[in-house]
C-alpha positions as CSV (number, residue, x, y, z in Angstrom):
1,X,23.5,47.3,-26.1
2,X,22.5,50.9,-25.5
3,X,18.8,51.7,-25.4
4,X,17.3,55.2,-26.1
5,X,13.6,55.7,-25.6
6,X,11.4,58.8,-26.4
7,X,7.7,58.6,-25.5
8,X,7.1,62.3,-25.4
9,X,5.0,62.4,-28.6
10,X,2.4,60.0,-30.1
11,X,5.4,58.6,-32.2
12,X,7.6,56.5,-29.9
13,X,11.2,56.5,-30.8
14,X,13.4,53.5,-29.8
15,X,17.1,53.3,-30.6
16,X,19.1,50.2,-30.0
17,X,22.8,51.1,-30.5
18,X,22.7,52.7,-34.0
19,X,19.4,51.4,-35.2
20,X,16.3,53.6,-34.9
21,X,12.7,52.4,-34.8
22,X,9.5,54.5,-34.8
23,X,6.1,53.4,-33.7
24,X,2.8,55.3,-33.9
25,X,1.9,54.3,-30.4
26,X,-1.0,56.6,-29.8
27,X,-3.3,55.2,-27.1
28,X,-1.6,51.8,-27.2
29,X,1.6,52.9,-25.4
30,X,0.9,51.5,-21.9
31,X,-0.3,48.2,-23.2
32,X,2.3,47.6,-25.9
33,X,5.5,49.4,-25.1
34,X,7.3,46.5,-23.5
35,X,6.3,44.2,-26.3
36,X,7.6,46.7,-28.9
37,X,10.9,47.0,-27.1
38,X,11.2,43.2,-26.8
39,X,10.3,42.6,-30.4
40,X,13.0,45.0,-31.5
41,X,15.5,43.4,-29.2
42,X,14.8,40.0,-30.7
43,X,15.2,41.4,-34.2
44,X,18.7,42.3,-33.1
45,X,19.3,38.9,-31.6
46,X,19.3,40.4,-28.1
47,X,17.2,40.1,-25.0
48,X,16.6,42.3,-21.9
49,X,19.9,41.3,-20.3
50,X,21.8,42.6,-23.3
51,X,20.8,46.2,-22.5
52,X,23.9,47.9,-21.0
53,X,22.4,51.4,-20.4
54,X,19.2,53.4,-20.9
55,X,18.8,57.0,-22.0
56,X,15.3,58.5,-21.8
57,X,13.9,61.7,-23.4
58,X,12.5,63.1,-20.2
59,X,10.6,66.0,-21.8
60,X,9.0,68.3,-22.3
61,X,6.1,66.4,-23.9
62,X,3.0,64.4,-23.4
63,X,2.0,64.0,-19.8
64,X,0.8,60.4,-20.2
65,X,3.6,59.4,-22.7
66,X,6.3,60.7,-20.4
67,X,4.8,59.0,-17.3
68,X,4.6,55.6,-19.1
69,X,8.0,55.9,-20.7
70,X,9.7,57.0,-17.5
71,X,8.1,54.2,-15.5
72,X,9.4,51.6,-18.1
73,X,12.9,53.2,-18.2
74,X,13.2,53.4,-14.4
75,X,11.9,49.9,-13.9
76,X,14.2,48.3,-16.5
77,X,17.3,50.2,-15.2
78,X,16.5,49.2,-11.7
79,X,15.8,45.5,-12.4
80,X,18.7,45.1,-14.8
81,X,21.0,47.1,-12.5
82,X,22.2,49.3,-15.4
83,X,23.0,53.0,-15.7
84,X,20.1,55.4,-16.6
85,X,20.6,58.8,-18.3
86,X,18.4,61.7,-19.1
87,X,18.5,63.1,-22.7
88,X,21.1,65.6,-21.6
89,X,23.5,62.8,-20.9
90,X,23.3,63.2,-17.1
91,X,23.4,60.0,-15.2
92,X,20.4,59.8,-12.9
93,X,19.0,57.4,-10.3
94,X,15.5,57.8,-11.6
95,X,13.9,59.7,-14.5
96,X,11.7,62.5,-13.4
97,X,9.6,63.6,-16.4
98,X,9.7,67.3,-17.4
99,X,6.2,68.2,-18.6
100,X,7.3,71.7,-19.7
101,X,4.8,73.5,-17.5
102,X,2.9,73.2,-14.3
103,X,-0.2,71.1,-13.8
104,X,-3.4,72.6,-15.1
105,X,-5.9,71.6,-12.4
106,X,-9.4,72.9,-12.8
107,X,-12.1,73.4,-10.3
108,X,-13.8,70.1,-9.3
109,X,-17.2,69.5,-10.9
110,X,-20.1,68.8,-8.6
């Protein structure tokens, strides 16, 4: 089963083969992303070990959303020993999020 994940916006997009699921994850992404994926796998009579490859929308997009999604995609690909692709179709060892711009770091407050 091919898994596609996009956490670059407040609406998380998950594709399992040809089925697409959307979830308004908002501030619950870190806490509930794995449960969301597992629930949708179960709806398709599948489990983690049925995932054969992962494609991740690596950006640009939300800093926090991309960090969380990339961590999940990288961890699943590593633990399941399956191929990982960025959204351009390039096979990668790990996903490095593309935030679309450099960090905006301000002067520290005293």
